[in-house]
PAMI-668234 format. One record per residue: z, y, x of N, C-alpha, C, O in turn; residue in three letters. Coordinates in pm, whole numbers, padded with zeros to 5 digits, always signed. Atoms other than C-alpha are relative to their C-alpha. Layout:
// PAMI-668234
ZYXZYXZYXZYXALA
...
***
This chain:
// PAMI-668234
-00038-00048-00131+01313+01394-03067-00115+00086+00055-00230+00043+00053MET
+00106-00085-00053+01124+01687-02912-00032-00038+00146+00040-00116+00208ASN
+00050+00040-00133+00935+01666-02581+00101+00030+00111+00109-00046+00208ILE
-00101-00032-00102+01212+01837-02379+00113-00102+00001+00162-00139+00108ASP
-00104+00104+00009+01470+01587-02504-00049-00132+00057+00024-00204+00125ASP
+00059+00124-00052+01237+01299-02425-00003+00006+00153+00031-00092+00220ILE
+00009-00014-00147+01183+01434-02071+00136-00021+00067+00144-00081+00174LYS
-00135+00016-00057+01559+01447-02010+00046-00146-00001+00123-00188+00085LYS
-00045+00138+00016+01602+01085-02125-00083-00103+00077-00038-00215+00100CYS
+00091+00096-00062+01308+00924-01945+00041-00027+00145+00071+00065+00221VAL
-00034+00041-00136+01384+00729-01628-00107+00045+00099-00226+00050+00068SER
+00094-00032-00108+01229+00840-01301+00005-00108+00109-00042-00087+00221THR
+00000+00113-00092+01291+00505-01134-00134-00071-00008-00199-00075-00112ASP
+00123+00076-00002+00993+00301-01027+00015-00122-00090+00120-00187-00090PHE
-00002+00121+00082+00907+00028-01273-00029-00122+00089+00024-00230+00063MET
+00033+00107-00094+00763-00183-00988+00008+00054+00142-00075+00136+00181TYR
-00016-00045-00139+00885-00128-00630-00112-00057+00086-00161-00167+00061GLN
+00099+00049-00098+00636-00160-00345-00134+00064-00018-00177+00143+00066GLY
+00127-00062+00029+00307-00065-00498-00114-00043+00091-00102-00138+00169GLY
+00122+00032-00074-00038-00068-00344-00018+00095+00117+00028+00210+00114ALA
+00027-00083-00118-00149+00062-00006-00146+00047+00003-00194+00093+00106SER
+00139-00042+00009-00504+00140-00125-00029+00043-00143+00052+00022-00233PHE
+00042-00042+00133-00691+00285-00421-00034-00124-00082-00130-00194-00051GLU
+00018+00124+00076-00665+00010-00683-00097+00016-00117-00169-00079-00151THR
+00083-00021+00119-00848+00163-00980-00069+00136+00004-00025+00228+00072HIS
+00069-00127+00020-01095+00435-01070-00017+00021-00150-00027-00075-00227VAL
+00011-00034+00142-01126+00614-01403-00146+00014-00040-00229+00066+00035ALA
+00134-00011+00057-01435+00593-01621+00015+00049-00143+00091-00008-00221VAL
+00001-00052+00136-01494+00800-01934-00135-00032-00061-00239+00006-00007LEU
+00124+00041+00066-01752+00656-02175-00017+00075-00132+00063+00060-00224LYS
+00039-00071+00122-01913+00883-02436+00112+00084-00060+00109+00114-00179LYS
-00108-00085+00047-01596+01091-02462+00100-00067-00092+00193-00001-00140GLY
-00092+00066+00094-01421+00827-02676+00075-00117+00062+00175-00162+00006ILE
-00068+00111-00066-01323+00549-02433+00026+00038+00146-00066+00070+00220VAL
-00043-00028-00137-01127+00609-02112+00053-00130+00057+00143-00191-00001PHE
-00041+00127-00061-01088+00310-01879+00041+00020+00143-00010+00108+00212LYS
-00027+00017-00142-00928+00230-01548-00062-00133+00038-00026-00238-00017PHE
+00063+00123-00045-01147-00022-01370+00036-00024+00147+00061+00072+00220ILE
-00036+00029-00139-01071-00200-01041-00098+00064+00098-00218+00070+00074PRO
+00083-00062-00103-01198-00025-00729-00067-00107+00087-00030-00224+00082SER
+00067+00090-00094-01429-00181-00471+00101-00051+00103+00096-00168+00142ILE
-00103+00043-00096-01134-00189-00229+00086-00112-00059+00120-00207+00012LYS
-00080+00103+00066-00935-00393-00481-00079-00131-00007-00023-00239+00015TYR
+00084+00120+00004-01228-00634-00521-00005-00067+00137+00010-00188+00147ALA
+00007+00055-00134-01260-00677-00144+00134-00062+00042+00138-00168+00105LEU
-00135+00050-00032-00883-00722-00105+00023-00136-00067+00077-00228-00006TYR
-00017+00124+00076-00883-00992-00373-00086-00112+00058-00039-00224+00075THR
+00093+00099-00055-01188-01172-00231+00045-00046+00138+00022-00162+00175ILE
-00047+00036-00133-01033-01166+00116+00092-00123-00006+00083-00211+00080MET
-00091+00113+00012-00764-01410-00002-00075-00130-00032-00037-00238+00014TYR
+00080+00118+00028-01025-01648-00139-00069-00050+00127-00070-00169+00156LEU
+00068+00036-00125-01220-01640+00189+00099-00061+00099+00069-00162+00162VAL
-00102+00055-00090-00901-01696+00391+00043-00141-00044+00063-00229+00040LEU
-00039+00130+00051-00807-01987+00166-00106-00106+00033-00073-00215+00079SER
+00108+00095-00028-01146-02155+00204-00008-00029+00149-00022-00145+00190ILE
+00006+00018-00145-01151-02098+00580+00115-00084+00053+00094-00174+00133GLY
-00117+00075-00046-00797-02228+00634-00008-00146-00047+00028-00237+00026ALA
+00014+00136+00052-00867-02530+00413-00103-00079+00082-00077-00193+00122PHE
+00107+00068-00075-01192-02616+00595+00047-00037+00141+00033-00152+00184TYR
-00049+00028-00136-01040-02584+00944+00115-00099+00000+00121-00189+00083LEU
-00115+00090+00008-00718-02755+00843-00042-00143-00029+00009-00237+00033GLY
+00050+00134+00035-00903-03048+00687-00067-00067+00120-00045-00185+00147LYS
+00070+00056-00118-01123-03094+00997+00101-00042+00108+00092-00151+00163ARG
-00100+00033-00103-00828-03080+01236+00090-00116-00041+00124-00202+00039LEU
-00090+00103+00050-00611-03299+01017-00064-00138+00011+00001-00233+00055PHE
+00065+00132+00002-00866-03580+00985-00058-00040+00135-00078-00159+00160PHE
+00046+00034-00135-00998-03558+01343+00108-00077+00073+00078-00170+00148ILE
-00113+00065-00069-00654-03660+01465+00071-00103-00088+00190-00127-00071ASN
-00055+00104+00089-00601-03927+01196+00125+00045-00076+00219-00032-00093ASN
-00111-00050+00081-00365-03708+00996+00123+00037+00079+00231+00053+00022GLY
-00116-00030-00083-00138-03628+01290-00002+00142+00057+00081+00175+00142LEU
+00012-00136-00054-00244-03268+01357+00096+00095-00072+00084+00119-00192SER
-00095-00097+00057+00041-03023+01302-00073+00129-00037-00048+00187-00143VAL
+00076-00122+00029-00199-02728+01321-00085-00020-00125-00093+00069-00210ILE
+00078+00030+00121-00424-02894+01064+00086+00003-00124+00047+00059-00227GLY
-00094+00001+00113-00126-02952+00837+00043+00142-00036+00050+00176-00154PHE
-00040-00139+00024-00014-02587+00877-00114+00080-00063-00090+00162-00152LEU
+00115-00070+00058-00365-02460+00802-00022-00041-00146-00056+00043-00229LEU
+00011+00043+00140-00379-02671+00486+00107+00067-00085+00081+00108-00199LEU
-00107-00072+00072-00044-02521+00384-00034+00147-00018-00009+00204-00124GLY
+00039-00141+00009-00173-02171+00461-00108+00020-00105-00109+00120-00177ALA
+00106-00013+00101-00480-02235+00245+00060+00001-00140+00010+00071-00229SER
-00068+00001+00130-00246-02311-00046+00065+00136-00028+00057+00186-00140LEU
-00061-00132+00016-00057-01984+00011-00107+00104-00032-00087+00188-00120VAL
+00108-00097+00024-00384-01787+00025-00062-00016-00139-00097+00084-00202PHE
+00058+00019+00134-00518-01943-00295+00096+00049-00108+00052+00102-00210ILE
-00098-00052+00096-00194-01859-00478-00007+00154-00001-00001+00215-00108VAL
+00014-00146-00007-00226-01497-00355-00128+00045-00071-00127+00143-00145ALA
+00126-00033+00068-00589-01491-00470+00017-00006-00151-00026+00085-00222PHE
-00019+00014+00145-00491-01616-00817+00087+00112-00056+00063+00160-00167LEU
-00085-00110+00043-00217-01353-00840-00081+00130-00012-00071+00200-00112TYR
+00077-00125+00002-00455-01068-00752-00115-00005-00099-00147+00097-00161PHE
+00112+00007+00095-00746-01194-00962+00050+00017-00142-00021+00070-00227ILE
-00061-00018+00133-00512-01205-01263+00009+00149-00034-00027+00190-00144LYS
-00009-00144+00024-00445-00831-01226-00138+00065+00001-00163+00159-00075ASP
+00135-00056-00009-00807-00759-01131-00073-00012-00133-00150+00078-00170TYR
+00071+00025+00125-00930-00903-01461+00060+00071-00122+00003+00065-00231LEU
-00061-00072+00112-00694-00694-01677-00085+00120-00040-00137+00192+00045LYS
+00065-00119+00052-00857-00435-01899+00105+00106-00027+00213+00076-00078SER
-00089-00114+00028-00694-00091-01919-00085+00103-00074-00167+00171-00013ILE
+00090-00078+00084-00849+00100-02209+00077+00092-00094+00170+00050-00163VAL
-00047-00097+00097-00766+00416-02402-00120+00029-00091-00222+00079-00044PHE
+00114-00010+00091-00989+00423-02713+00032+00097-00112+00116+00067-00198ASN
-00025-00100+00105-00999+00737-02931-00054-00045-00135+00005-00014-00238LYS
+00058+00045+00126-01222+00574-03192+00096-00094-00073+00117-00081-00194LYS
-00096+00094+00059-00971+00292-03250+00143+00054+00005+00235-00005-00052LYS
-00130-00064-00018-00680+00524-03156+00102-00095+00061+00218-00098+00019GLU
-00088+00098-00062-00532+00254-02931-00005+00006+00152-00104+00048+00213THR
-00009+00029-00143-00418+00187-02577+00013-00150+00011+00087-00212-00065TYR
-00005+00144-00020-00472-00166-02451-00001-00028+00150-00083+00025+00224PHE
+00000+00050-00138-00379-00330-02120+00024-00149-00008+00129-00194-00054LYS
-00015+00145+00006-00437-00699-02090-00134-00070+00008-00229-00021+00070GLY
+00117+00086-00005-00693-00970-02142-00054-00015-00142+00014-00070-00228TYR
+00056+00002+00136-00924-00938-02444-00014-00141-00056+00007-00162-00175PHE
+00027+00133+00049-01000-01309-02466+00111-00101+00027+00096-00218-00006ASN
-00110+00090-00033-00669-01455-02348+00127+00051-00067+00209+00116-00003LEU
-00110-00054+00080-00416-01380-02621+00137-00052+00042+00238+00012+00013LYS
-00129+00057-00038-00145-01605-02473+00062+00069+00121+00179+00048+00150TYR
-00055-00077-00111-00105-01376-02169+00050+00134-00052+00006+00180-00158LEU
-00061-00126+00046+00096-01053-02192-00105+00110-00015-00185+00135+00075ARG
+00086-00115+00028-00092-00765-02348+00087+00113-00052+00179+00091-00131ASN
-00064-00119+00056+00029-00410-02411-00102+00067-00090-00214+00098-00048ASP
+00091-00067+00093-00126-00254-02720+00083+00091-00089+00189+00052-00138LYS
-00073-00095+00085-00019+00054-02914-00092+00113-00042-00203+00128+00009MET
+00074-00116+00046-00137+00364-03096+00010+00112+00103+00115+00131+00165ASN
+00000-00111-00096-00236+00660-02879+00102+00107-00037+00153+00176+00052LEU
-00094-00104+00043-00010+00887-03087+00143-00026+00051+00226+00065+00049GLU
-00132+00031-00055+00294+00708-02936+00020+00058+00141+00133+00071+00187GLU
-00006-00052-00137+00209+00852-02591+00028+00149-00003-00046+00226-00065ILE
-00035-00142-00002+00382+01185-02524-00023+00065+00137-00030+00187+00147VAL
+00022-00056-00133+00325+01224-02148-00049-00110+00094-00039-00230+00065ALA
+00039+00089-00109+00183+01069-01832+00095+00027+00115+00117+00143+00151LEU
-00098-00015-00107+00431+01008-01552-00057-00055+00131-00102-00170+00136GLN
+00039+00044-00134+00338+00992-01182+00125-00001+00087+00193+00101+00101ILE
-00114+00013-00090+00607+00863-00948-00052-00035+00139-00147-00113+00153LEU
+00040+00028-00138+00577+00856-00570+00114-00060+00079+00231-00028+00057GLY
-00100+00059-00088+00757+00649-00309-00060-00026+00137-00182-00038+00152GLU
+00039+00051-00131+00744+00564+00057+00057-00140+00005+00179-00158-00003ILE
-00046+00138+00006+00761+00187+00069+00093-00033+00115+00098+00038+00215THR
-00096+00041-00103+01022+00006+00271-00059-00108+00093+00015-00181+00158THR
+00064+00094-00093+00767-00204+00462+00046+00036+00141+00033+00151+00183GLU
-00056-00029-00132+00923-00235+00809-00107+00026+00105-00090+00112+00191GLN
+00103-00017-00102+00602-00265+01010-00087+00123-00024-00121+00194+00071LEU
+00091-00111+00029+00390-00006+00833+00030+00058-00138-00039+00025-00234ALA
-00028-00062+00130+00551+00199+00553-00120+00084-00046-00193+00139+00037PRO
+00112-00078+00053+00300+00370+00323+00044+00068-00129+00142+00029-00192PHE
-00025-00068+00127+00294+00609+00029-00065-00080-00112-00177-00129-00098ASN
+00053+00068+00118+00247+00450-00310+00039+00080-00123+00146+00141-00128SER
-00022-00078+00121+00221+00606-00653-00018-00090-00121-00098-00183-00121TYR
+00001+00080+00122+00279+00466-00999-00032+00092-00117+00027+00199-00131GLU
+00031-00072+00124+00124+00587-01325+00060-00076-00116+00034-00195-00135LEU
-00062+00058+00119+00328+00524-01639-00031+00086-00122-00052+00207-00111ASN
+00008-00072+00126+00287+00619-02003+00141+00022-00050+00223-00070-00048LEU
-00130-00030+00060+00589+00793-02157-00020+00001-00151-00110+00067-00203VAL
+00014+00018+00144+00640+00700-02522+00101+00084-00076+00200+00132-00019LEU
-00088-00079+00086+00805+00882-02813+00145-00050+00002+00238+00029-00010LYS
-00135+00057+00001+01103+00644-02797+00065+00002+00139+00167-00064+00160ASN
-00043-00018-00140+01155+00738-02423-00025-00121+00089+00008-00117+00208THR
+00038+00114-00085+01034+00398-02303-00126+00034+00077-00198+00129+00044GLU
+00120-00020-00080+00761+00373-02042-00079-00129+00008-00024-00239+00002ARG
+00088+00114-00026+00463+00146-01994-00071+00025+00132-00128+00132+00154LEU
+00067-00010-00130+00327+00082-01646-00151-00014-00022-00197-00102-00095HIS
+00146+00007+00010-00048+00149-01613-00058-00055+00129-00119-00162+00130VAL
+00054+00046-00129-00142+00123-01243+00088+00047+00115+00168+00139+00101ILE
-00050-00046-00129-00021+00150-00883-00120+00051+00077-00233+00007+00055ASP
+00111-00065-00070-00227+00359-00644+00052+00055+00132+00171+00085+00143HIS
-00044-00057-00127-00217+00486-00286-00068+00133+00031-00020+00208+00117ALA
+00076-00123-00027-00470+00772-00295+00043+00107-00101-00009+00112-00212ASP
-00056-00097+00094-00277+01062-00450-00104+00098-00052-00100+00136-00169ILE
+00103-00096+00044-00576+01298-00462-00086-00062-00111-00110+00001-00214LYS
+00081+00070+00100-00789+01046-00651+00080-00027-00127+00030-00010-00238SER
-00084+00028+00116-00500+00949-00877+00021+00126-00084+00010+00121-00207LEU
-00023-00125+00074-00427+01311-00970-00126+00042-00075-00118+00086-00190ILE
+00126-00033+00069-00795+01374-01050-00018-00086-00125-00053-00036-00231GLU
+00015+00091+00115-00803+01066-01275+00103+00029-00108+00069+00027-00227ASP
-00106-00026+00098-00470+01147-01442-00023+00134-00071+00008+00147-00189VAL
+00033-00126+00066-00579+01507-01509-00106-00021-00108-00097+00036-00216GLU
+00103+00031+00100-00887+01372-01687+00061-00075-00119+00027-00049-00234ARG
-00066+00075+00106-00670+01127-01882+00090+00091-00084+00095+00078-00206LEU
-00086-00096+00069-00423+01405-01969-00081+00085-00098-00039+00108-00212SER
+00089-00079+00087-00708+01613-02109-00052-00087-00114-00059-00042-00229GLU
+00051+00093+00100-00847+01310-02294+00104-00026-00109+00071-00028-00228PHE
-00108+00030+00095-00510+01233-02458+00071+00123-00053+00144+00117-00152LEU
-00068-00125+00035-00392+01595-02479+00151-00014+00012+00226+00021-00079ASN
-00143+00014-00030-00054+01515-02322+00025+00055+00141-00067+00058+00223VAL
-00031-00053-00133+00127+01666-02019+00015-00109+00105+00029-00227+00074PRO
-00025+00088-00114+00165+01513-01674+00136+00035+00056+00164+00152+00082ILE
-00130-00020-00062+00517+01468-01536-00002-00068+00137-00045-00182+00149TRP
-00005+00056-00136+00568+01415-01162+00140+00012+00056+00222+00089+00007THR
-00124-00011-00073+00860+01359-00929-00031-00008+00149-00139-00053+00188THR
+00019+00007-00145+00902+01387-00553+00008-00145+00048+00062-00232-00020LYS
-00004+00135-00057+00858+01084-00330+00142-00044+00028+00227+00035+00069SER
-00129+00062-00029+01154+00851-00298+00005-00029+00149-00084-00095+00203ASP
-00010+00017-00146+01271+00854+00064+00066-00130+00041+00075-00161+00160LYS
-00068+00128-00027+01451+00517+00033+00098+00013+00113+00164-00084+00149ASN
***
């Protein structure tokens, strides 16, 4: 299948609705042979915020709960909130720890956990990648809608692999242009989804 046929067959639907409202990753090129997306400082702070909230809610909830001999509704609610915050922290730290690596020396793309084989990992040959796809959307958040962008790899078999979500289009385009040059593949974009 040639590249024009692949482009006609590839979906332009978001793989993951919603996306991020901040810059999640930055690109790093090492010695011209390894291209990585690493978590941004904003992503680190966002993730740590949930841990801090969990610890704070737990501490206050525990104090209130036991001061009133276990009869404090606010203490009970804060303990419940600490559980919600710790689950959010674990969700974000899981994504934060993922490696996203394009390696020319090994001729592979890898997204996952190097030392945790039982968790989902995407691994394939770089030659399978025919294009980079950037999709944009305006989220349906009712209080504060925001623009979010998704970077996907387009494969020879017309399937796509999700790489990252991002909110800073200028930064994302700069990084994707560098990746496009690194892989020697085109960039495909679509207009924002107006939902």
